[in-house]
C-alpha positions in Angstrom: 19.2 -10.2 7.7 16.7 -10.6 10.6 16.0 -7.3 12.4 17.5 -7.6 16.0 17.8 -5.2 18.9 21.1 -5.9 20.5 20.7 -3.1 23.0 18.0 -2.6 25.7 16.1 -0.7 24.7 16.8 -0.7 21.1 16.9 2.5 19.1 15.1 2.9 15.9 16.0 6.2 14.1 14.0 7.7 11.4 15.6 9.9 8.7 13.8 11.6 5.8 15.9 10.5 2.8 17.1 13.3 0.7 17.0 15.9 3.5 19.1 17.9 3.3 20.5 15.7 0.4 21.1 12.0 -0.3 24.8 11.8 0.5 24.2 13.5 3.9 21.3 11.1 4.6 23.7 8.2 4.1 26.4 9.7 6.2 23.8 10.5 9.1 22.5 6.9 9.0 26.0 5.6 9.3 26.7 8.0 12.2 23.6 7.0 14.0 24.4 3.3 13.6 28.0 3.9 14.9 26.5 5.7 18.0 24.0 3.0 19.0 21.1 2.9 16.6 19.9 -0.7 16.0 17.5 0.1 13.1 17.4 2.9 10.6 14.1 3.8 9.0 14.7 5.5 5.6 11.7 7.8 5.0 10.6 8.0 1.3 9.6 11.6 0.8 6.1 12.2 -0.4 4.2 15.3 -1.3 1.2 14.6 1.0 2.5 12.9 4.2 -0.8 13.0 6.1 0.4 10.9 9.1 3.4 13.2 9.8 3.5 16.4 11.8 5.0 19.7 10.6 8.6 18.9 11.2 8.6 15.7 9.0 6.2 17.3 6.5 8.7 20.1 5.9 11.6 17.6 5.6 9.6 15.7 3.0 8.8 18.9 1.1 12.5 19.8 0.9 13.5 16.3 -0.3 10.7 16.2 -2.9 11.8 19.7 -4.1 15.3 18.3 -4.5 13.8 15.6 -6.8 14.3 12.7 -4.3 12.4 9.6 -5.5 12.1 6.0 -4.3 14.8 4.9 -6.7 17.2 7.4 -5.0 16.2 6.1 -1.5 16.9 2.5 -2.7 20.3 3.7 -3.9 21.4 5.1 -0.6 19.9 2.0 1.3 22.3 0.0 -0.8 25.2 2.2 0.2 24.4 2.1 3.9 24.1 -1.7 3.8 27.5 -1.9 2.2 29.0 0.3 4.9 27.2 -1.2 7.9 26.2 -4.8 6.9 24.8 -5.7 10.4 22.4 -2.7 10.8 18.7 -3.0 10.4 17.3 -1.0 7.5 13.6 -0.4 7.0 12.0 1.4 4.1 9.3 3.7 5.6 6.9 4.9 3.0 3.3 5.8 2.0 1.8 3.5 -0.6 1.7 6.1 -3.4 5.5 6.3 -4.0 5.5 2.6 -4.2 2.8 2.5 -6.7 4.5 5.2 -8.8 7.7 3.2 -8.7 5.8 0.1 -9.8 4.3 2.0 -12.8 7.7 2.9 -14.1 8.9 -0.8 -13.6 6.1 -2.5 -15.4 2.9 -2.1 -17.0 -0.1 -1.9 -14.7 -2.5 -4.6 -15.6 -5.3 -6.7 -14.2 -5.7 -10.4 -14.4 -8.5 -12.8 -13.9 -7.7 -16.4 -13.0 -11.1 -18.1 -13.3 -14.2 -18.3 -15.4 -17.2 -16.3 -14.2 -20.6 -15.0 -15.3 -22.2 -11.7 -14.9 -25.6 -10.4 -15.4 -27.1 -6.9 -15.4 -30.7 -5.8 -15.9 -31.0 -2.0 -16.5 -34.7 -1.3 -16.2 -36.4 1.9 -15.4 -40.2 1.3 -15.2 -41.1 5.0 -14.5 -38.8 7.0 -16.7 -38.5 8.4 -20.2 -38.1 5.9 -23.0 -34.7 4.2 -23.6 -34.2 2.6 -20.2 -34.3 -1.1 -20.8 -31.3 -3.4 -21.2 -30.5 -6.9 -20.1 -27.1 -8.4 -20.6 -25.6 -11.8 -19.7 -22.0 -12.6 -20.3 -19.1 -14.9 -19.4 -15.5 -13.9 -18.9 -12.5 -16.3 -18.7 -8.7 -15.9 -19.0 -7.3 -15.6 -22.5 -3.8 -16.7 -23.6 -1.0 -14.3 -22.5 -0.5 -11.4 -25.0 -3.8 -12.0 -26.8 -5.6 -9.1 -25.2 -9.3 -8.9 -25.0 -11.5 -11.0 -27.2 -15.2 -10.3 -27.5 -17.6 -12.8 -29.2 -21.2 -13.8 -29.2 -22.1 -17.3 -28.0 -23.4 -19.6 -30.8 -26.5 -20.4 -28.6 -27.0 -16.7 -27.8 -30.6 -16.7 -28.6 -31.3 -19.5 -26.1 -30.0 -17.3 -23.4 -33.0 -15.0 -23.8 -34.8 -14.4 -20.5 -37.6 -11.8 -20.7 -38.0 -9.7 -17.7 -41.7 -9.6 -18.2 -44.4 -11.1 -20.4 -44.3 -7.9 -22.6 -44.4 -9.2 -26.2 -42.1 -6.4 -27.2 -39.2 -8.0 -25.3 -37.1 -10.3 -27.3 -33.4 -11.5 -27.6 -30.9 -8.6 -27.8 -31.3 -6.9 -31.1 -28.1 -7.0 -33.2 -27.9 -3.2 -33.3 -27.0 -3.2 -29.6 -24.1 -5.8 -29.7 -21.5 -3.2 -30.8 -22.5 -1.0 -27.9 -22.1 -4.0 -25.5 -18.7 -4.7 -26.9 -17.6 -1.0 -26.6 -18.8 -0.8 -23.0 -17.0 -4.1 -22.1 -13.7 -2.7 -23.5 -14.2 0.5 -21.7 -14.9 -1.3 -18.4 -11.8 -3.6 -19.0 -9.5 -0.6 -19.7 -10.6 1.2 -16.6 -10.7 -1.8 -14.3 -11.9 -2.0 -10.7 -9.6 0.9 -9.9 -9.1 3.6 -12.5 -6.0 3.1 -14.4 -5.6 -0.6 -13.6 -6.3 -2.2 -17.0 -7.5 -5.8 -17.3 -5.8 -7.6 -20.2 -5.8 -11.1 -21.8 -9.5 -11.7 -21.2 -12.1 -13.6 -23.3 -15.5 -12.1 -23.0 -18.6 -14.0 -24.4 -22.0 -12.5 -24.8 -24.3 -15.4 -23.6 -27.8 -13.9 -23.5 -30.0 -11.0 -22.5 -33.0 -9.1 -24.0 -34.0 -5.9 -25.5 -37.2 -4.0 -25.7 -38.7 -3.0 -29.0 -39.4 0.6 -27.8 -37.7 1.2 -24.5 -34.1 0.0 -25.3 -31.3 2.3 -26.2 -27.5 2.3 -26.8 -27.0 4.1 -23.5 -28.9 1.5 -21.5 -27.0 -1.3 -23.0 -23.6 0.4 -22.4 -24.7 0.7 -18.7 -25.9 -2.9 -18.4 -22.8 -4.3 -20.2 -20.5 -2.4 -17.9 -22.4 -3.6 -14.8 -22.3 -7.2 -16.0 -18.7 -7.1 -16.8 -17.8 -5.8 -13.4 -19.8 -8.3 -11.6 -18.1 -11.1 -13.5 -14.6 -9.7 -13.0 -15.2 -9.6 -9.3 -16.2 -13.2 -9.2 -13.2 -14.1 -11.3 -10.7 -12.9 -8.6 -9.1 -10.0 -10.4 -5.6 -9.2 -9.2 -4.2 -5.7 -9.7 -0.7 -6.3 -10.8 0.7 -3.0 -9.6 4.4 -4.1 -9.6 4.7 -4.7 -5.9 6.9 -7.6 -6.8 9.3 -5.3 -8.7 9.4 -3.0 -5.6 10.0 -5.9 -3.3 12.7 -7.3 -5.4 14.4 -3.9 -5.7 14.1 -3.3 -1.9 15.7 -6.6 -1.1 18.6 -6.0 -3.7 19.2 -2.6 -2.0 19.7 -4.4 1.3 16.4 -3.4 3.2 15.4 -5.8 5.9 11.8 -4.7 5.9 9.1 -2.3 4.7 6.6 -0.1 6.6 3.8 1.4 4.5 2.0 3.8 6.7 -1.3 3.6 4.8 -1.3 -0.2 4.3 -3.8 -1.7 6.7 -3.5 -5.3 7.7 -7.1 -6.2 6.6 -6.3 -5.4 3.0 -2.6 -6.6 3.0 -3.0 -10.2 1.7 -1.2 -9.7 -1.6 1.4 -7.3 0.1 2.2 -9.9 2.8 2.6 -12.6 0.1 5.1 -10.4 -1.8 7.0 -9.4 1.3 7.4 -13.0 2.4 8.4 -14.2 -1.1 11.3 -11.7 -1.2 12.3 -12.2 2.5 11.3 -8.7 3.7 9.7 -8.1 7.1 6.3 -6.3 6.9 6.1 -3.8 9.7 2.7 -2.5 10.8 1.6 0.3 13.0 -0.5 -0.4 16.0 -2.7 2.3 17.5 -4.0 2.6 21.1 -7.5 2.9 19.7 -7.3 -0.5 17.9 -9.4 -3.2 19.6 -7.7 -6.4 20.6 -8.9 -8.3 17.6 -7.1 -5.9 15.3 -4.0 -5.8 17.4 -3.9 -9.5 17.2 -4.1 -9.5 13.5 -1.4 -6.9 13.3 0.8 -8.8 15.6 0.4 -12.1 13.8 1.1 -10.5 10.4 4.1 -8.2 11.4 7.7 -9.1 10.8 10.8 -7.8 12.5 9.0 -5.9 15.1 5.6 -4.3 15.8 5.6 -0.5 15.7 3.3 0.8 18.5 2.2 4.4 18.2 1.9 5.9 21.6 -1.0 8.2 20.7 -3.3 8.8 17.7 -2.7 11.7 15.4 0.4 12.9 13.6 4.1 12.5 14.5 5.9 15.0 16.5 7.9 15.6 19.7 6.2 15.8 23.1 7.2 16.7 26.6 5.8 13.7 28.2 5.0 10.1 26.9 1.4 9.5 26.2 -0.8 8.0 28.9 -1.6 4.4 27.9 1.6 3.8 26.0 2.6 1.0 28.4 -0.8 -0.5 28.3 -0.8 -0.6 24.5 2.6 -2.4 24.5 1.4 -4.9 27.0 -1.8 -5.5 24.9 0.4 -6.3 21.8 2.7 -8.5 23.7 -0.3 -10.8 24.4 -0.3 -11.8 20.8 3.4 -12.0 19.7 6.9 -12.8 20.7 8.2 -10.2 18.3 9.9 -7.0 19.7 7.6 -4.1 20.2 8.9 -0.6 19.4 7.2 2.5 20.7 7.2 5.7 18.7 5.3 9.0 18.2 6.4 11.6 20.8 9.6 9.8 21.9 12.4 12.5 21.8 14.6 12.6 24.9 17.0 10.4 26.8 14.4 10.3 29.6 11.8 9.0 27.2 14.0 6.2 26.0 14.8 5.2 29.4 11.1 5.0 30.4 10.2 3.2 27.1 12.9 0.6 27.9 11.1 -0.4 31.2 8.1 -1.9 29.2 9.0 -2.0 25.5 11.8 -3.5 23.4 12.8 -0.4 21.5 12.1 3.3 21.1 11.5 5.1 17.8 12.8 8.6 17.4 11.8 10.5 14.4 10.7 14.2 14.7 13.4 15.1 17.3 16.1 13.9 14.9 14.6 15.6 11.8 14.2 18.9 13.7 17.8 18.7 14.6 18.8 18.2 11.0 16.5 21.1 9.9 18.5 23.6 11.9 21.9 22.2 11.3 24.3 22.8 8.4 24.5 19.9 6.0 28.2 19.5 6.6 27.7 19.2 10.3 24.6 17.1 10.3 26.2 13.6 10.5 28.2 14.6 13.5 25.2 16.2 15.2 23.0 13.2 14.5 25.7 10.8 15.9 26.0 12.9 19.1 22.3 13.1 19.6 21.8 9.3 19.2 24.7 8.8 21.7 22.9 10.9 24.1 19.8 8.9 23.8 21.9 5.7 24.3 23.7 7.4 27.2 20.4 8.0 29.0 20.1 4.2 29.5 23.7 3.3 29.9 
């Protein structure tokens, strides 16, 4: 369902899923909704939450120690959705847990979707011997399930292109072709990013040259790897990390949107495509240090709402709202009609009231998590409900 803020200002409440346990997280979320929360951010615990302050870091550590994983968070998201069908639900995560989930769901692989050529010349003029290699190859998609095929072009010798007039340079000697193939297979297995294997590729050695004295297996392995990488980049490789599987599971669990703290808008094309295909709102963070051009890109690509962070640094409660918070919200609103929610340091009814004067919603995280940390699990839902009611009461 679309994310809406029926109250003014809206309240976005962050909970670290699994702290103190999953069942209590579910009950706290329901209590928060019943007491005025418009949106619940379910934080996926992660072992290295760099953007979070000590309060949320400790909560994440406790949840991880209990064995909480993304699949568990999806499970309680589904339960909250069933109990409160009209509430806004956002999955708040770092990218790493999503990638780990993806690896479990399906094999990580790389694809190419076009034919491309690559060429590498590995030549060291002033060096010990064994430093000459020249490789030209072509890659293209192979039939699904066929893996990597390596071959030598029938007109291979005509692809000879000497790098100098040295008579000792000639078409690649047959002894180096196995080295070229081995290097190509290694490069395909490692991919552009370690662990992201490219599969179903046809690689054709089309030309190159070797030196009678200066060539070596090592040099040809290096040149072949470089040529393959160049061709693969031209062929538009797509790392199939299973984001589709994650988005599908998130939608089935009842999530309305996703906020990946370390997903930057400049590198989010594939992520945005998947979010839109599955009807999920991509929520991005907008910092006060961002220039207008970047704020415009964030605003234009966000869904649901734009999350404005009142200050740079890590999360945490503050006595006063950051200077410049109002200006940041105004800058964002130049570029979008989406609601703008302000977070980082919002923790009191007075803060919420002030935020409501210039923003559409307030995000409260560390103050809630700190309350949970010092409250018995059995009493946490009631305590969270009362705290949210007090935040809402400040603007009643």
